[in-house]
N, C-alpha and C positions, 0 to 999 in steps of 0.2 A: 833672565833665568837660564841656567846652564843647560846645554843639550847633551844628552848621552850619546855616545858612539856605539853603544851595545846593539847587537843585531836584533831585528824584530822578525818574528816568524811570518814568512810570506808563503811558504810551501813546505810540505813535509820533507825532511831531509832523508837521505838514504839511510837504510837500517844499519849499514856497517859504518864504522868510524873511518873517515878519510884521512885521519892523522896517521903518522908513522906508527907501525906496530910496535908494541912494547913486549918485553918478556912477560910471561904469565905471572911470575913471582912479583914483578914490579907492579903489574896491574892489580894483583891481589892486595899488596901492601897499600897502594893508593886507595883501594876500595874501603879500607879500614878507616880512611879519613883522618890521618894524623894531624892535619891542619885544623880539624874541628875539636881536637882533644882539649883545647883551652876552655871549652864549656865545662869541663869537669873540675876546673879550679874552684868552683863553688864548694867543693868538698872540704876545702881548707877553711871555710867560714866558721865551722864549729871549733876548729883548732884556735883560730885567732880570737873570735869573740867569746870563746869558752875559757880564755886566758890560760891556754896550755902550750903556747908557742915556745916557752922556755923549758918544757918537759920533753927531753930527748925521746923517751919511749912513746909519748903521744905523737910526736913529730914523725917517728918511724912508722907507726900504724897509719897515720894520715897519708903519708907518702905511698904506703902499700895500697891503701884504699883508692887513692888517685890512680895508681897504675892499673888496678883491677877494673876500675870504671872506664879507663881509656880503652882497655881491651873489650869490655862489654859494650861500650858505645860503638866500637868497630864492628862487633857482632851484629848489633842492631842495624848499622848501615848496610852490612852485607845482605841481611834479610830484606831490608827496605829496597835496596837496589834490584834484588831479584824480583820482588813484587812489582816494582815500578819500571822495569826495563822497557816495556813497550811504550809507556808514556814518555820516558826519558829520551827515546829515539826521536820524539817530536819536539824536543827542547833544543834551542840553538847552542846551548852550552853543555847541558847534561848528556847529550847524545854521545859525547866523547868519553863518558865513563866506561870503565873496563867491561862491566857486565852488559851494559846497554849496547856497546859496540861489538860485543862478542869476543873480546880479547881474553876474558876469563869465563870459562864454562860455568853454567848454572850449577851443575852437580858439584864442581870443585868449591864454588862459593858456599853452598849450603853445608858441605862436609866440613869446611874450615870453620864456619860459624858454629857448628855443633861442637867440634873439638875445643875451640877456644872458649866457648861458653861453659862447658863442663869444667875445664881446668880453672877458669876464673872463679867460678862459684865454689870450687873446692878450696882455692886459696882464700876466698872471702870467709869461708867457714873457719879456716885456721886462724884468721885474725879475730873473729868473734862470730858465733852462730847467729846472733841478732843482725849483724852486719850482712851476713849471707842472705838472710830473709829479705832485707831491704833491697839488696842487689838483685835477687830473683824477682822481686816485685817490679823493679825497674825494667828488667828484660821483658817480663810478661806484658807490662803496660805498653812499652814501645812496639812489641810484637803485635799487640792488638791494634795499635795505631797503624801499623803497616797493613793491617787487614781492614776491618769494618770501620774503625773509629775515624779514620781520616776522611771518610765520606759523609760525616755528620757535621753540619754547619755549627760553628761555635765550639762543639765538643772537640773538633780537631785541634784547635789552638789551645784549648784548655788541657788536652792530653799532653801536648808538648810542654806546657807550663808545669804540669804536675810532675813530669819527668825531671825537671830542674829541682823541684821541691824534694823529690826522692833522693837526688844527688846530695842536697844539703843535709837531709836527714841521715843519709848513709855516713857522711863525714862525721856527724856528731855521735852516731851510734858506734862507729869504729873506735873512737877514743873514749867512749862512755862518759859523755858530758850531757847535761840537760839540753833539750832542744828548745831554743828561744822561739816564742810565738811571733815576735817581731821579725826574726830571720825568715820564717816561713812565709809571712805575709809579703815581705819585700821581695823574696825570691819569686813567688808566683806572679806578682805584679810586674816585675822587671822582665820575667820570661814571657808574659803575655805581650808586653810592649814589643819585644824582639820578634815574637811569632807573628803578630799582626802586621808589623812593618815588613816582614818577609812576604806575607800574603799580598800586601799592596805592591811590593816590588814585582812580584810575579805577574800581577794584573797589568802593570804598566809595561813591563818588558815584553810580554808575550802578546799583548793586545788581543786581537780576535782569536788567536790560537791558544789563549790561556786555558780554556775549559778542556781542550783536547789534551793538554799536558796534565792538568790537575782538575778533574771534573768538579770538585767541591768549589772551585773558584766561581762557578756559575751562580752560587748562592751569595757571593760577595760583590760589592762595588767599591770603587775608590772612595766615594762619599761615606758609605757605611763604615769602611775601615778607618777613615780619618776620624769619624766620630768616636769609634771604639778606642783608637789610639789616644785621642784627646782625654778620654775618661781615665784610661790606664796611666797616662803620663801624669796627670794631676794627682791621682791616687798614690802613685809611687813617690812623688816628691813630698806630698803632705805626710805620708806614712813615715818616710825617712826623717823628716823634720820632727815629727812627734816622738819618734824613737830616740833621737839624739838628746832630747830635753826631758824625757819621761823620768819620773822619780825612780822607777825601777832601774833604768840605765845609769843614772847618776849614782845610785847606791851601789850598783854592781861594780862599776869601774872606778868609783871614788873620784869622779871628775865631772864637771859640767861643761867641758870644753869640746865635746864631740859635735856640738852645734856649729863649730867653726868649720867643719868639713862639708857643710851643706853646699857651698859654691861648686864643689867638684861634681856631685851628681847633677846639679843644675846645668853646668856647662856641658857635661858628658851627654845628657839626654838631648839638650838643644843642638849639640853638634851632630848627634845621630839623626835627629829630625832633619837637620840641614842636608845631610848626606842622602837621606831617603827622598826628600822632596825636591832638592835642587840638583842632585847628582844622580838620581835614580838608583841609589844604592839600597842596601838592606837585604840582598839575596843571601848573603852569608855573613852573619854577625861576627863570627870568629875571624874571618878574613878581613872584614872592615876594621876590626880592632887592631889587627896586626899591621895593616897596610896604611891606616890613617894616623899619621904621627900625632896631630893634636889630640885625638881621642886616646891614643895609647899613653901619651904623657899625662893626660888628665887622670886616667885610671891608676897609673903608677904613683902619681902625687897623692891621690886619695888614699891608696893603700898604705903608703909610707906615713902620711900624716895621721891616719886613723890608728895605725900600729903604735906610733910614737905616743899618742895621747893615751891609749889604753894601757900601754906597758910602762909608762913613765913612773907611776907610783911603785910598781914592782921593782924598778931599777933604782929607787931612791931619788928620783928626779921629780921636783915639784914645779909644775907649770903655773905661772902667774903669781 
């Protein structure tokens, strides 16, 4: 079994960051977490599976929705970093965050969050009023998570998963396409898989200091999380398999070849589990996706294969 070189918490670190000081503007930008914006790619699910990828107007609105959610997710990160700054100072990695280290003043972070939030919601209303409502619900949900919800066992990970569902719903609403029940089910299951894996990573990484960083971790154990991950993993793969061969899917896309894409999510989830259990990964799903080449290639091949199968009839190409 591979051994991680990640540091374990042995004593509370200094409150101030011992890394070289950054300009406030750079610290503020990094606090918006641009590296995490890949999570908002789920917004394009409605565009792809709603068969609007060849519609230039829909593509434009979807790109606008993606940009708005990137900013809104940055707003949520700012709020969360302010709320968690004391706990983050006890984390071997998160203590270097700009707000936790004191590089970005709390007042500036909150003011920036307010301004960006208002401007983003105004832009969302311009795209579609219904889209603005979903965007506002997303911000409210994640703001509640930064407050009381992250302290309630199981509800904490469910809140994170529902946040992903709202992203998917927002993408469909922005381009005015029906929201697939399959899309919502798969989104919440996959998001739960990622959230539970992250909880497990935190327990392993922080060891005895885990509850000082995130008190809710006291309610979890590696065994419990492994059981929950196993249930969600099986549910995700079975749901995806049923989706690809369901009569509704075959009729909608005029093809029964989507089942051929099943090996990609199988490999992707197994690869992720390997990284979580053997490499002590899982702390940042977005960074794992970008930094692990096999996982990135798997996702790219799945996306290209799925798009090719779905849009082949529209392009006059007949498979098989």
